[in-house]
C-alpha positions as CSV (number, residue, x, y, z in Angstrom):
1,X,5.9,-51.4,49.2
2,X,4.5,-54.1,47.0
3,X,7.2,-56.5,48.1
4,X,6.5,-55.9,51.7
5,X,2.8,-56.5,51.2
6,X,3.6,-59.7,49.2
7,X,5.9,-61.0,51.9
8,X,3.3,-60.2,54.6
9,X,0.6,-62.0,52.7
10,X,2.8,-65.0,52.0
11,X,3.8,-65.2,55.7
12,X,0.1,-64.9,56.8
13,X,-0.9,-67.6,54.4
14,X,1.9,-70.0,55.5
15,X,1.0,-69.4,59.2
16,X,-2.7,-70.0,58.6
17,X,-2.0,-73.2,56.7
18,X,0.4,-74.6,59.3
19,X,-2.0,-73.9,62.1
20,X,-4.9,-75.9,60.6
21,X,-5.7,-78.9,62.9
22,X,-7.2,-80.8,59.9
23,X,-3.9,-80.8,58.1
24,X,-2.2,-82.6,61.1
25,X,-4.9,-85.1,61.7
26,X,-5.0,-88.3,59.6
27,X,-7.8,-88.4,57.1
28,X,-10.7,-90.8,57.5
29,X,-12.6,-92.5,54.8
30,X,-16.0,-91.4,56.1
31,X,-17.1,-87.8,56.5
32,X,-19.4,-88.6,59.5
33,X,-18.8,-87.9,63.1
34,X,-17.9,-90.8,65.4
35,X,-20.0,-91.0,68.6
36,X,-18.8,-93.2,71.4
37,X,-21.1,-94.2,74.3
38,X,-19.7,-95.6,77.6
39,X,-21.9,-97.8,79.7
40,X,-21.7,-98.1,83.5
41,X,-21.0,-101.6,84.8
42,X,-24.1,-103.6,86.0
43,X,-22.8,-103.1,89.7
44,X,-24.3,-99.6,89.9
45,X,-22.6,-96.3,90.4
46,X,-19.5,-97.6,92.1
47,X,-16.3,-97.0,90.2
48,X,-13.7,-99.7,89.9
49,X,-10.4,-98.9,91.6
50,X,-7.2,-99.5,89.6
51,X,-5.0,-102.2,91.0
52,X,-1.3,-101.8,91.2
53,X,0.9,-98.8,91.2
54,X,1.1,-96.5,88.2
55,X,4.5,-95.1,87.6
56,X,4.4,-91.9,85.5
57,X,7.8,-90.5,84.5
58,X,7.7,-87.2,82.7
59,X,11.3,-86.4,81.8
60,X,11.6,-83.4,79.4
61,X,15.4,-83.4,79.6
62,X,15.9,-86.6,77.7
63,X,19.4,-85.6,76.6
64,X,20.9,-87.1,73.6
65,X,21.6,-85.5,70.2
66,X,18.6,-85.8,68.1
67,X,18.2,-84.2,64.7
68,X,18.4,-80.5,65.1
69,X,17.2,-79.9,61.5
70,X,13.9,-81.7,62.3
71,X,13.1,-79.2,65.2
72,X,10.2,-76.9,64.2
73,X,12.1,-73.9,65.7
74,X,15.0,-74.3,63.3
75,X,12.6,-74.9,60.4
76,X,10.9,-71.6,61.2
77,X,14.2,-69.8,61.5
78,X,15.3,-71.3,58.1
79,X,12.0,-70.2,56.5
80,X,12.4,-66.7,57.7
81,X,16.0,-66.6,56.5
82,X,15.0,-67.7,53.0
83,X,12.3,-65.0,52.9
84,X,14.8,-62.4,53.9
85,X,17.3,-63.6,51.4
86,X,14.7,-63.6,48.6
87,X,13.7,-60.0,49.6
88,X,17.3,-58.9,49.5
89,X,17.8,-60.4,46.1
90,X,14.7,-58.8,44.7
91,X,15.6,-55.4,46.1
92,X,19.1,-55.7,44.7
93,X,17.7,-56.7,41.3
94,X,15.4,-53.7,41.1
95,X,18.4,-51.5,41.2
96,X,18.6,-48.2,43.0
97,X,18.6,-45.0,41.0
98,X,19.7,-41.8,42.6
99,X,17.2,-39.2,43.8
100,X,17.8,-35.7,42.4
101,X,16.3,-32.9,44.3
102,X,16.1,-29.7,42.4
103,X,15.4,-26.5,44.2
């Protein structure tokens, strides 16, 4: 029971730390908030039209090998496997006595 609670708390803590957006963002030297103001051109409310053709190619099937061990899915599977392995080792180390039922 205690081991299950410990594993649940550890998993929740890891999940909460991994999901923090501040951990993924690069740190800045100042603690202030940056405000950006955009001004309209002097020509009035008319928007400038882009010139030329924009070619957008979104290809999710890039192919190629890549590093499978850098994939977040495999990292998560490996972390879960390590947790299960540690739980099995701890449970085996505690030993299992026999239960005697006397009637």
